[in-house]
N, CA, C and O atoms as a Tripos MOL2 file, in Angstrom:
@<TRIPOS>MOLECULE
protein
  260   259    65     0     0
PROTEIN
NO_CHARGES

@<TRIPOS>ATOM
      1 N         -12.0780    5.7510    7.4370 N.3       1 MET1
      2 CA        -11.1310    4.8810    6.7810 C.3       1 MET1
      3 C         -11.1880    5.0950    5.2680 C.2       1 MET1
      4 O         -12.2570    5.2820    4.6870 O.2       1 MET1
      5 N         -10.0450    5.0650    4.6710 N.am      2 ARG2
      6 CA         -9.9490    5.1910    3.2150 C.3       2 ARG2
      7 C          -9.9660    3.8060    2.5710 C.2       2 ARG2
      8 O          -9.7130    2.7920    3.2220 O.2       2 ARG2
      9 N         -10.2660    3.7960    1.2970 N.am      3 ASP3
     10 CA        -10.2180    2.5610    0.5350 C.3       3 ASP3
     11 C          -8.8020    2.3910   -0.0060 C.2       3 ASP3
     12 O          -8.2220    3.3490   -0.5180 O.2       3 ASP3
     13 N          -8.2410    1.1980    0.0960 N.am      4 VAL4
     14 CA         -6.8680    0.9490   -0.3470 C.3       4 VAL4
     15 C          -6.7150    1.2090   -1.8450 C.2       4 VAL4
     16 O          -5.6400    1.6020   -2.2980 O.2       4 VAL4
     17 N          -7.7710    0.9940   -2.6080 N.am      5 PHE5
     18 CA         -7.7000    1.2430   -4.0490 C.3       5 PHE5
     19 C          -7.5790    2.7360   -4.3460 C.2       5 PHE5
     20 O          -6.8860    3.1290   -5.2850 O.2       5 PHE5
     21 N          -8.2520    3.5710   -3.5480 N.am      6 ASP6
     22 CA         -8.1310    5.0190   -3.7320 C.3       6 ASP6
     23 C          -6.7100    5.4790   -3.4410 C.2       6 ASP6
     24 O          -6.1760    6.3370   -4.1440 O.2       6 ASP6
     25 N          -6.1020    4.9170   -2.4170 N.am      7 LEU7
     26 CA         -4.7270    5.2770   -2.0880 C.3       7 LEU7
     27 C          -3.7650    4.7880   -3.1750 C.2       7 LEU7
     28 O          -2.8140    5.4930   -3.5160 O.2       7 LEU7
     29 N          -3.9970    3.6060   -3.7140 N.am      8 ALA8
     30 CA         -3.1610    3.0970   -4.8090 C.3       8 ALA8
     31 C          -3.3070    3.9950   -6.0420 C.2       8 ALA8
     32 O          -2.3180    4.2890   -6.7130 O.2       8 ALA8
     33 N          -4.5260    4.4280   -6.3400 N.am      9 LYS9
     34 CA         -4.7490    5.3330   -7.4660 C.3       9 LYS9
     35 C          -4.0110    6.6540   -7.2490 C.2       9 LYS9
     36 O          -3.4720    7.2300   -8.1940 O.2       9 LYS9
     37 N          -3.9880    7.1310   -6.0040 N.am     10 PHE10
     38 CA         -3.2670    8.3630   -5.6830 C.3      10 PHE10
     39 C          -1.7780    8.2080   -5.9940 C.2      10 PHE10
     40 O          -1.1830    9.0840   -6.6220 O.2      10 PHE10
     41 N          -1.1760    7.1020   -5.5590 N.am     11 PHE11
     42 CA          0.2430    6.8660   -5.8270 C.3      11 PHE11
     43 C           0.5140    6.7580   -7.3260 C.2      11 PHE11
     44 O           1.5060    7.2990   -7.8150 O.2      11 PHE11
     45 N          -0.3510    6.0680   -8.0510 N.am     12 ILE12
     46 CA         -0.1710    5.9080   -9.4930 C.3      12 ILE12
     47 C          -0.3140    7.2490  -10.2010 C.2      12 ILE12
     48 O           0.4740    7.5780  -11.0880 O.2      12 ILE12
     49 N          -1.3230    8.0190   -9.8060 N.am     13 LYS13
     50 CA         -1.5620    9.3270  -10.4270 C.3      13 LYS13
     51 C          -0.3900   10.2820  -10.2190 C.2      13 LYS13
     52 O          -0.1110   11.1230  -11.0740 O.2      13 LYS13
     53 N           0.2930   10.1530   -9.0870 N.am     14 ASN14
     54 CA          1.3970   11.0490   -8.7630 C.3      14 ASN14
     55 C           2.7540   10.4890   -9.1890 C.2      14 ASN14
     56 O           3.7940   10.9270   -8.6960 O.2      14 ASN14
     57 N           2.7420    9.5250  -10.1000 N.am     15 GLY15
     58 CA          3.9720    9.0590  -10.7220 C.3      15 GLY15
     59 C           4.7940    8.0680   -9.9310 C.2      15 GLY15
     60 O           5.9580    7.8430  -10.2620 O.2      15 GLY15
     61 N           4.2360    7.4720   -8.9040 N.am     16 GLU16
     62 CA          4.9940    6.4980   -8.1180 C.3      16 GLU16
     63 C           5.0130    5.1160   -8.7670 C.2      16 GLU16
     64 O           5.7720    4.2460   -8.3400 O.2      16 GLU16
     65 N           4.2000    4.9070   -9.7760 N.am     17 ASP17
     66 CA          4.1480    3.6260  -10.4660 C.3      17 ASP17
     67 C           5.0010    3.7220  -11.7270 C.2      17 ASP17
     68 O           4.4790    3.7880  -12.8400 O.2      17 ASP17
     69 N           6.3160    3.7280  -11.5390 N.am     18 TYR18
     70 CA          7.2140    3.9390  -12.6660 C.3      18 TYR18
     71 C           7.5020    2.6690  -13.4470 C.2      18 TYR18
     72 O           8.1420    2.7350  -14.4960 O.2      18 TYR18
     73 N           7.0530    1.5260  -12.9760 N.am     19 MET19
     74 CA          7.1850    0.2600  -13.7160 C.3      19 MET19
     75 C           5.8240   -0.4340  -13.7520 C.2      19 MET19
     76 O           5.6530   -1.4800  -13.1250 O.2      19 MET19
     77 N           4.8520    0.1320  -14.4750 N.am     20 PRO20
     78 CA          3.5070   -0.4490  -14.4410 C.3      20 PRO20
     79 C           3.4570   -1.8450  -15.0670 C.2      20 PRO20
     80 O           4.2130   -2.1800  -15.9790 O.2      20 PRO20
     81 N           2.5440   -2.6260  -14.5400 N.am     21 ASN21
     82 CA          2.2750   -3.9780  -15.0590 C.3      21 ASN21
     83 C           3.4770   -4.9010  -15.0060 C.2      21 ASN21
     84 O           3.6480   -5.7500  -15.8810 O.2      21 ASN21
     85 N           4.3100   -4.7420  -13.9910 N.am     22 THR22
     86 CA          5.4230   -5.6680  -13.7580 C.3      22 THR22
     87 C           5.3790   -6.1260  -12.3140 C.2      22 THR22
     88 O           4.7330   -5.4970  -11.4750 O.2      22 THR22
     89 N           6.0600   -7.2130  -12.0270 N.am     23 PHE23
     90 CA          6.1180   -7.7110  -10.6550 C.3      23 PHE23
     91 C           6.7790   -6.6840   -9.7390 C.2      23 PHE23
     92 O           6.2780   -6.4020   -8.6510 O.2      23 PHE23
     93 N           7.9070   -6.1260  -10.1860 N.am     24 ASN24
     94 CA          8.6080   -5.1480   -9.3470 C.3      24 ASN24
     95 C           7.7800   -3.8830   -9.1440 C.2      24 ASN24
     96 O           7.8010   -3.2960   -8.0620 O.2      24 ASN24
     97 N           7.0620   -3.4650  -10.1610 N.am     25 GLY25
     98 CA          6.1950   -2.3020  -10.0210 C.3      25 GLY25
     99 C           5.0880   -2.5520   -9.0140 C.2      25 GLY25
    100 O           4.7560   -1.6760   -8.2140 O.2      25 GLY25
    101 N           4.5140   -3.7550   -9.0550 N.am     26 ASN26
    102 CA          3.4700   -4.1110   -8.0920 C.3      26 ASN26
    103 C           4.0380   -4.1660   -6.6730 C.2      26 ASN26
    104 O           3.4060   -3.6820   -5.7350 O.2      26 ASN26
    105 N           5.2080   -4.7440   -6.5150 N.am     27 MET27
    106 CA          5.8100   -4.8310   -5.1830 C.3      27 MET27
    107 C           6.1500   -3.4440   -4.6340 C.2      27 MET27
    108 O           5.9890   -3.1960   -3.4390 O.2      27 MET27
    109 N           6.6180   -2.5410   -5.4970 N.am     28 ASN28
    110 CA          6.8990   -1.1810   -5.0390 C.3      28 ASN28
    111 C           5.6180   -0.4780   -4.5900 C.2      28 ASN28
    112 O           5.6210    0.2430   -3.5920 O.2      28 ASN28
    113 N           4.5320   -0.6850   -5.3210 N.am     29 LEU29
    114 CA          3.2550   -0.1070   -4.9290 C.3      29 LEU29
    115 C           2.7780   -0.7020   -3.6100 C.2      29 LEU29
    116 O           2.2600    0.0170   -2.7550 O.2      29 LEU29
    117 N           2.9490   -2.0100   -3.4400 N.am     30 GLN30
    118 CA          2.5810   -2.6570   -2.1780 C.3      30 GLN30
    119 C           3.3910   -2.0850   -1.0140 C.2      30 GLN30
    120 O           2.8460   -1.8370    0.0620 O.2      30 GLN30
    121 N           4.6820   -1.8780   -1.2270 N.am     31 LYS31
    122 CA          5.5360   -1.3170   -0.1740 C.3      31 LYS31
    123 C           5.0860    0.0880    0.2080 C.2      31 LYS31
    124 O           5.0770    0.4390    1.3880 O.2      31 LYS31
    125 N           4.7120    0.8900   -0.7830 N.am     32 LEU32
    126 CA          4.2190    2.2390   -0.4990 C.3      32 LEU32
    127 C           2.9280    2.1980    0.3100 C.2      32 LEU32
    128 O           2.7460    2.9940    1.2310 O.2      32 LEU32
    129 N           2.0390    1.2830   -0.0250 N.am     33 LEU33
    130 CA          0.7790    1.1630    0.7080 C.3      33 LEU33
    131 C           1.0090    0.7330    2.1500 C.2      33 LEU33
    132 O           0.4030    1.2800    3.0720 O.2      33 LEU33
    133 N           1.8850   -0.2490    2.3410 N.am     34 VAL34
    134 CA          2.1840   -0.7180    3.6970 C.3      34 VAL34
    135 C           2.8670    0.3840    4.4940 C.2      34 VAL34
    136 O           2.5370    0.5950    5.6610 O.2      34 VAL34
    137 N           3.8080    1.0860    3.8840 N.am     35 LEU35
    138 CA          4.5020    2.1750    4.5630 C.3      35 LEU35
    139 C           3.5270    3.2830    4.9580 C.2      35 LEU35
    140 O           3.5920    3.7970    6.0750 O.2      35 LEU35
    141 N           2.6300    3.6490    4.0560 N.am     36 ALA36
    142 CA          1.6380    4.6830    4.3660 C.3      36 ALA36
    143 C           0.7590    4.2460    5.5300 C.2      36 ALA36
    144 O           0.4260    5.0590    6.3920 O.2      36 ALA36
    145 N           0.3820    2.9790    5.5650 N.am     37 ASP37
    146 CA         -0.4290    2.4540    6.6620 C.3      37 ASP37
    147 C           0.3310    2.5260    7.9830 C.2      37 ASP37
    148 O          -0.2340    2.9350    8.9970 O.2      37 ASP37
    149 N           1.6050    2.1340    7.9810 N.am     38 HIS38
    150 CA          2.4040    2.1560    9.2150 C.3      38 HIS38
    151 C           2.6600    3.5750    9.7130 C.2      38 HIS38
    152 O           2.6510    3.8290   10.9170 O.2      38 HIS38
    153 N           2.8850    4.4870    8.7870 N.am     39 VAL39
    154 CA          3.0940    5.8860    9.1850 C.3      39 VAL39
    155 C           1.8260    6.4400    9.8120 C.2      39 VAL39
    156 O           1.8900    7.1490   10.8160 O.2      39 VAL39
    157 N           0.6700    6.1240    9.2300 N.am     40 ASN40
    158 CA         -0.5860    6.6110    9.7900 C.3      40 ASN40
    159 C          -0.8380    6.0310   11.1820 C.2      40 ASN40
    160 O          -1.3360    6.7290   12.0650 O.2      40 ASN40
    161 N          -0.4940    4.7580   11.3770 N.am     41 ILE41
    162 CA         -0.6440    4.1460   12.7050 C.3      41 ILE41
    163 C           0.2790    4.8300   13.7030 C.2      41 ILE41
    164 O          -0.1330    5.1100   14.8290 O.2      41 ILE41
    165 N           1.5200    5.1040   13.3100 N.am     42 ALA42
    166 CA          2.4720    5.7590   14.2050 C.3      42 ALA42
    167 C           2.0410    7.1860   14.5530 C.2      42 ALA42
    168 O           2.1970    7.6240   15.6920 O.2      42 ALA42
    169 N           1.4980    7.9070   13.5690 N.am     43 GLU43
    170 CA          1.1350    9.3050   13.7930 C.3      43 GLU43
    171 C          -0.2090    9.4670   14.4950 C.2      43 GLU43
    172 O          -0.3480   10.2950   15.3940 O.2      43 GLU43
    173 N          -1.2020    8.6720   14.0810 N.am     44 TYR44
    174 CA         -2.5690    8.8920   14.5580 C.3      44 TYR44
    175 C          -3.1480    7.7340   15.3590 C.2      44 TYR44
    176 O          -4.2500    7.8500   15.8950 O.2      44 TYR44
    177 N          -2.4280    6.6200   15.4510 N.am     45 GLY45
    178 CA         -2.8770    5.4990   16.2620 C.3      45 GLY45
    179 C          -3.9560    4.6410   15.6320 C.2      45 GLY45
    180 O          -4.5630    3.8210   16.3210 O.2      45 GLY45
    181 N          -4.2100    4.8050   14.3500 N.am     46 GLU46
    182 CA         -5.2100    3.9750   13.6830 C.3      46 GLU46
    183 C          -4.7650    3.6700   12.2610 C.2      46 GLU46
    184 O          -4.0460    4.4620   11.6520 O.2      46 GLU46
    185 N          -5.1880    2.5270   11.7260 N.am     47 PRO47
    186 CA         -4.7840    2.1790   10.3620 C.3      47 PRO47
    187 C          -5.4120    3.1090    9.3340 C.2      47 PRO47
    188 O          -6.4490    3.7230    9.5820 O.2      47 PRO47
    189 N          -4.7760    3.2010    8.1930 N.am     48 LEU48
    190 CA         -5.2360    4.0710    7.1180 C.3      48 LEU48
    191 C          -6.4110    3.4590    6.3650 C.2      48 LEU48
    192 O          -7.2560    4.1820    5.8360 O.2      48 LEU48
    193 N          -6.4670    2.1240    6.3150 N.am     49 PHE49
    194 CA         -7.5460    1.4310    5.6190 C.3      49 PHE49
    195 C          -7.8490    0.1340    6.3400 C.2      49 PHE49
    196 O          -7.0550   -0.3400    7.1520 O.2      49 PHE49
    197 N          -9.0080   -0.4370    6.0360 N.am     50 ASN50
    198 CA         -9.4740   -1.6420    6.7350 C.3      50 ASN50
    199 C          -8.8610   -2.9300    6.2150 C.2      50 ASN50
    200 O          -8.9350   -3.9580    6.8890 O.2      50 ASN50
    201 N          -8.2610   -2.9000    5.0430 N.am     51 ASP51
    202 CA         -7.7300   -4.1250    4.4550 C.3      51 ASP51
    203 C          -6.5710   -4.6690    5.2820 C.2      51 ASP51
    204 O          -5.8070   -3.9140    5.8830 O.2      51 ASP51
    205 N          -6.4610   -5.9720    5.2990 N.am     52 GLN52
    206 CA         -5.4660   -6.6650    6.1090 C.3      52 GLN52
    207 C          -4.0870   -6.6330    5.4510 C.2      52 GLN52
    208 O          -3.9650   -6.7700    4.2340 O.2      52 GLN52
    209 N          -3.0490   -6.4500    6.2730 N.am     53 VAL53
    210 CA         -1.6660   -6.5220    5.7880 C.3      53 VAL53
    211 C          -1.1630   -7.9330    6.0760 C.2      53 VAL53
    212 O          -1.1540   -8.3730    7.2250 O.2      53 VAL53
    213 N          -0.7440   -8.6400    5.0230 N.am     54 LEU54
    214 CA         -0.2650  -10.0120    5.1690 C.3      54 LEU54
    215 C           1.2560  -10.0340    5.1700 C.2      54 LEU54
    216 O           1.8970   -9.3400    4.3800 O.2      54 LEU54
    217 N           1.8230  -10.8270    6.0550 N.am     55 ASP55
    218 CA          3.2740  -10.9790    6.1390 C.3      55 ASP55
    219 C           3.7080  -12.2670    5.4500 C.2      55 ASP55
    220 O           3.1760  -13.3460    5.7100 O.2      55 ASP55
    221 N           4.6780  -12.1240    4.5730 N.am     56 PHE56
    222 CA          5.2960  -13.2640    3.9270 C.3      56 PHE56
    223 C           6.7840  -13.2460    4.2640 C.2      56 PHE56
    224 O           7.2470  -12.3520    4.9720 O.2      56 PHE56
    225 N           7.5190  -14.2020    3.7740 N.am     57 LYS57
    226 CA          8.9260  -14.3320    4.1240 C.3      57 LYS57
    227 C           9.7170  -13.0640    3.7840 C.2      57 LYS57
    228 O          10.4840  -12.5780    4.6150 O.2      57 LYS57
    229 N           9.5410  -12.5340    2.5940 N.am     58 ASN58
    230 CA         10.3360  -11.3890    2.1700 C.3      58 ASN58
    231 C           9.5300  -10.1180    1.9410 C.2      58 ASN58
    232 O          10.1160   -9.0660    1.6870 O.2      58 ASN58
    233 N           8.2340  -10.1830    2.0210 N.am     59 GLU59
    234 CA          7.3990   -9.0300    1.6870 C.3      59 GLU59
    235 C           6.2030   -8.9290    2.6140 C.2      59 GLU59
    236 O           5.8390   -9.8880    3.2930 O.2      59 GLU59
    237 N           5.6060   -7.7650    2.6290 N.am     60 ARG60
    238 CA          4.3140   -7.5420    3.2580 C.3      60 ARG60
    239 C           3.4170   -7.0060    2.1550 C.2      60 ARG60
    240 O           3.8240   -6.1260    1.3960 O.2      60 ARG60
    241 N           2.2150   -7.5230    2.0610 N.am     61 VAL61
    242 CA          1.2930   -7.0910    1.0190 C.3      61 VAL61
    243 C          -0.0810   -6.8260    1.6150 C.2      61 VAL61
    244 O          -0.4020   -7.2920    2.7090 O.2      61 VAL61
    245 N          -0.8770   -6.0750    0.8820 N.am     62 ILE62
    246 CA         -2.2170   -5.7470    1.2930 C.3      62 ILE62
    247 C          -3.1730   -6.7760    0.6900 C.2      62 ILE62
    248 O          -3.1250   -7.0640   -0.5060 O.2      62 ILE62
    249 N          -4.0350   -7.3200    1.5370 N.am     63 SER63
    250 CA         -5.0390   -8.2690    1.0670 C.3      63 SER63
    251 C          -6.2990   -7.4750    0.7430 C.2      63 SER63
    252 O          -7.1000   -7.1790    1.6290 O.2      63 SER63
    253 N          -6.4650   -7.1370   -0.5110 N.am     64 ALA64
    254 CA         -7.6440   -6.3850   -0.9320 C.3      64 ALA64
    255 C          -8.7210   -7.3630   -1.3770 C.2      64 ALA64
    256 O          -8.4450   -8.3560   -2.0500 O.2      64 ALA64
    257 N          -9.9040   -7.0720   -1.0020 N.am     65 ARG65
    258 CA        -11.0810   -7.8930   -1.2810 C.3      65 ARG65
    259 C         -10.8400   -8.8700   -2.3470 C.2      65 ARG65
    260 O         -11.7380   -9.6360   -2.6960 O.2      65 ARG65
@<TRIPOS>BOND
     1     1     2 1
     2     2     3 1
     3     3     4 2
     4     3     5 am
     5     5     6 1
     6     6     7 1
     7     7     8 2
     8     7     9 am
     9     9    10 1
    10    10    11 1
    11    11    12 2
    12    11    13 am
    13    13    14 1
    14    14    15 1
    15    15    16 2
    16    15    17 am
    17    17    18 1
    18    18    19 1
    19    19    20 2
    20    19    21 am
    21    21    22 1
    22    22    23 1
    23    23    24 2
    24    23    25 am
    25    25    26 1
    26    26    27 1
    27    27    28 2
    28    27    29 am
    29    29    30 1
    30    30    31 1
    31    31    32 2
    32    31    33 am
    33    33    34 1
    34    34    35 1
    35    35    36 2
    36    35    37 am
    37    37    38 1
    38    38    39 1
    39    39    40 2
    40    39    41 am
    41    41    42 1
    42    42    43 1
    43    43    44 2
    44    43    45 am
    45    45    46 1
    46    46    47 1
    47    47    48 2
    48    47    49 am
    49    49    50 1
    50    50    51 1
    51    51    52 2
    52    51    53 am
    53    53    54 1
    54    54    55 1
    55    55    56 2
    56    55    57 am
    57    57    58 1
    58    58    59 1
    59    59    60 2
    60    59    61 am
    61    61    62 1
    62    62    63 1
    63    63    64 2
    64    63    65 am
    65    65    66 1
    66    66    67 1
    67    67    68 2
    68    67    69 am
    69    69    70 1
    70    70    71 1
    71    71    72 2
    72    71    73 am
    73    73    74 1
    74    74    75 1
    75    75    76 2
    76    75    77 am
    77    77    78 1
    78    78    79 1
    79    79    80 2
    80    79    81 am
    81    81    82 1
    82    82    83 1
    83    83    84 2
    84    83    85 am
    85    85    86 1
    86    86    87 1
    87    87    88 2
    88    87    89 am
    89    89    90 1
    90    90    91 1
    91    91    92 2
    92    91    93 am
    93    93    94 1
    94    94    95 1
    95    95    96 2
    96    95    97 am
    97    97    98 1
    98    98    99 1
    99    99   100 2
   100    99   101 am
   101   101   102 1
   102   102   103 1
   103   103   104 2
   104   103   105 am
   105   105   106 1
   106   106   107 1
   107   107   108 2
   108   107   109 am
   109   109   110 1
   110   110   111 1
   111   111   112 2
   112   111   113 am
   113   113   114 1
   114   114   115 1
   115   115   116 2
   116   115   117 am
   117   117   118 1
   118   118   119 1
   119   119   120 2
   120   119   121 am
   121   121   122 1
   122   122   123 1
   123   123   124 2
   124   123   125 am
   125   125   126 1
   126   126   127 1
   127   127   128 2
   128   127   129 am
   129   129   130 1
   130   130   131 1
   131   131   132 2
   132   131   133 am
   133   133   134 1
   134   134   135 1
   135   135   136 2
   136   135   137 am
   137   137   138 1
   138   138   139 1
   139   139   140 2
   140   139   141 am
   141   141   142 1
   142   142   143 1
   143   143   144 2
   144   143   145 am
   145   145   146 1
   146   146   147 1
   147   147   148 2
   148   147   149 am
   149   149   150 1
   150   150   151 1
   151   151   152 2
   152   151   153 am
   153   153   154 1
   154   154   155 1
   155   155   156 2
   156   155   157 am
   157   157   158 1
   158   158   159 1
   159   159   160 2
   160   159   161 am
   161   161   162 1
   162   162   163 1
   163   163   164 2
   164   163   165 am
   165   165   166 1
   166   166   167 1
   167   167   168 2
   168   167   169 am
   169   169   170 1
   170   170   171 1
   171   171   172 2
   172   171   173 am
   173   173   174 1
   174   174   175 1
   175   175   176 2
   176   175   177 am
   177   177   178 1
   178   178   179 1
   179   179   180 2
   180   179   181 am
   181   181   182 1
   182   182   183 1
   183   183   184 2
   184   183   185 am
   185   185   186 1
   186   186   187 1
   187   187   188 2
   188   187   189 am
   189   189   190 1
   190   190   191 1
   191   191   192 2
   192   191   193 am
   193   193   194 1
   194   194   195 1
   195   195   196 2
   196   195   197 am
   197   197   198 1
   198   198   199 1
   199   199   200 2
   200   199   201 am
   201   201   202 1
   202   202   203 1
   203   203   204 2
   204   203   205 am
   205   205   206 1
   206   206   207 1
   207   207   208 2
   208   207   209 am
   209   209   210 1
   210   210   211 1
   211   211   212 2
   212   211   213 am
   213   213   214 1
   214   214   215 1
   215   215   216 2
   216   215   217 am
   217   217   218 1
   218   218   219 1
   219   219   220 2
   220   219   221 am
   221   221   222 1
   222   222   223 1
   223   223   224 2
   224   223   225 am
   225   225   226 1
   226   226   227 1
   227   227   228 2
   228   227   229 am
   229   229   230 1
   230   230   231 1
   231   231   232 2
   232   231   233 am
   233   233   234 1
   234   234   235 1
   235   235   236 2
   236   235   237 am
   237   237   238 1
   238   238   239 1
   239   239   240 2
   240   239   241 am
   241   241   242 1
   242   242   243 1
   243   243   244 2
   244   243   245 am
   245   245   246 1
   246   246   247 1
   247   247   248 2
   248   247   249 am
   249   249   250 1
   250   250   251 1
   251   251   252 2
   252   251   253 am
   253   253   254 1
   254   254   255 1
   255   255   256 2
   256   255   257 am
   257   257   258 1
   258   258   259 1
   259   259   260 2
@<TRIPOS>SUBSTRUCTURE
     1 MET1         2 RESIDUE 1 A MET
     2 ARG2         6 RESIDUE 1 A ARG
     3 ASP3        10 RESIDUE 1 A ASP
     4 VAL4        14 RESIDUE 1 A VAL
     5 PHE5        18 RESIDUE 1 A PHE
     6 ASP6        22 RESIDUE 1 A ASP
     7 LEU7        26 RESIDUE 1 A LEU
     8 ALA8        30 RESIDUE 1 A ALA
     9 LYS9        34 RESIDUE 1 A LYS
    10 PHE10       38 RESIDUE 1 A PHE
    11 PHE11       42 RESIDUE 1 A PHE
    12 ILE12       46 RESIDUE 1 A ILE
    13 LYS13       50 RESIDUE 1 A LYS
    14 ASN14       54 RESIDUE 1 A ASN
    15 GLY15       58 RESIDUE 1 A GLY
    16 GLU16       62 RESIDUE 1 A GLU
    17 ASP17       66 RESIDUE 1 A ASP
    18 TYR18       70 RESIDUE 1 A TYR
    19 MET19       74 RESIDUE 1 A MET
    20 PRO20       78 RESIDUE 1 A PRO
    21 ASN21       82 RESIDUE 1 A ASN
    22 THR22       86 RESIDUE 1 A THR
    23 PHE23       90 RESIDUE 1 A PHE
    24 ASN24       94 RESIDUE 1 A ASN
    25 GLY25       98 RESIDUE 1 A GLY
    26 ASN26      102 RESIDUE 1 A ASN
    27 MET27      106 RESIDUE 1 A MET
    28 ASN28      110 RESIDUE 1 A ASN
    29 LEU29      114 RESIDUE 1 A LEU
    30 GLN30      118 RESIDUE 1 A GLN
    31 LYS31      122 RESIDUE 1 A LYS
    32 LEU32      126 RESIDUE 1 A LEU
    33 LEU33      130 RESIDUE 1 A LEU
    34 VAL34      134 RESIDUE 1 A VAL
    35 LEU35      138 RESIDUE 1 A LEU
    36 ALA36      142 RESIDUE 1 A ALA
    37 ASP37      146 RESIDUE 1 A ASP
    38 HIS38      150 RESIDUE 1 A HIS
    39 VAL39      154 RESIDUE 1 A VAL
    40 ASN40      158 RESIDUE 1 A ASN
    41 ILE41      162 RESIDUE 1 A ILE
    42 ALA42      166 RESIDUE 1 A ALA
    43 GLU43      170 RESIDUE 1 A GLU
    44 TYR44      174 RESIDUE 1 A TYR
    45 GLY45      178 RESIDUE 1 A GLY
    46 GLU46      182 RESIDUE 1 A GLU
    47 PRO47      186 RESIDUE 1 A PRO
    48 LEU48      190 RESIDUE 1 A LEU
    49 PHE49      194 RESIDUE 1 A PHE
    50 ASN50      198 RESIDUE 1 A ASN
    51 ASP51      202 RESIDUE 1 A ASP
    52 GLN52      206 RESIDUE 1 A GLN
    53 VAL53      210 RESIDUE 1 A VAL
    54 LEU54      214 RESIDUE 1 A LEU
    55 ASP55      218 RESIDUE 1 A ASP
    56 PHE56      222 RESIDUE 1 A PHE
    57 LYS57      226 RESIDUE 1 A LYS
    58 ASN58      230 RESIDUE 1 A ASN
    59 GLU59      234 RESIDUE 1 A GLU
    60 ARG60      238 RESIDUE 1 A ARG
    61 VAL61      242 RESIDUE 1 A VAL
    62 ILE62      246 RESIDUE 1 A ILE
    63 SER63      250 RESIDUE 1 A SER
    64 ALA64      254 RESIDUE 1 A ALA
    65 ARG65      258 RESIDUE 1 A ARG
């Protein structure tokens, strides 16, 4: 299992964090993390990281320690 922070750092390092330190930038990063987790489950049958995915009315977010 990977650490969710390492995956977030990967996305930021590769330019996916185009609105840093904003609510929308954080939500876009959260969406990328959730999408990566779901793709890994679909492809390999196991989650990408141990952190819990929380469902809210309009968003899904990662509950990191």
